C-alpha positions, 0 to 999 in steps of 0.5 A: 897408661903413661908406660903403654907402648905407642900403637906405632911401636906395638904394630912394629913389633907385631910385624917383626914377629910375623917376619921372625916366624917366616925366617924360622920357617924357612930355615926348617924348610931349608934343613928339610931339603938339605936332609932330603938331598943328603939322604939320597946318597945314603943307604936304600931299602925300606928303612931309607924309603921310610926316612924319606917319605917322613921327611917329605910329609914334614916338608909338605907340612911346613910348606903349608905353614909358610904358605899361610904365614905368608898369606897372613903377612899380606893381609897384615900389611894391607890393614890400616892401623893409622886411622882413628875411628869412634867404633872399633874395627880391623886395625885397632888395639883394644885395652880391656879388663882382660888384656890387650887385643890387636884386631888384625890377623889370627897370630895369637899371643905376642909379648911385647918387650918382655912386659905386655902381652898382646893377643892378635885377633882375626875380626872373624874369630868369636871375640873380634867379632864381638869387638867390632863396633864397640867403643871405650866404655862398652861391655861385653860378655864373652865365655860367661865373663864380662869384659869392659872396653877401657881404651881404643887405639 
């Protein structure tokens, strides 16, 4: 565990990933708005209307993703990840025989400094639910595989 990054560093990296994803979605949304505005100045007809409709659908999809990611960021920022408890709860980083998990929001796989893969799980996910209340040294079975909890940060 000597080379393992600090909990604070891991949390900052996850926060940066959320912010990067938000910026990318904002950029895509802006590009679609520009396309929609410039498309109104071009040709008319069925092809034009189909193109506008497709752009609007894509814009709605991105808008929904933006809303969900903003909610995820809001939830993430409210999580207290500094307190240390005996049993696993929201805000803990868990090192197991199967990998490293951060019980926070359902962000999925996050690569930290190109060397560590951290899986961000919701406590409501099947594995997240199994982890809650466990301690270092405990074992659990998930998808027919035994997982040993090695460290809780």
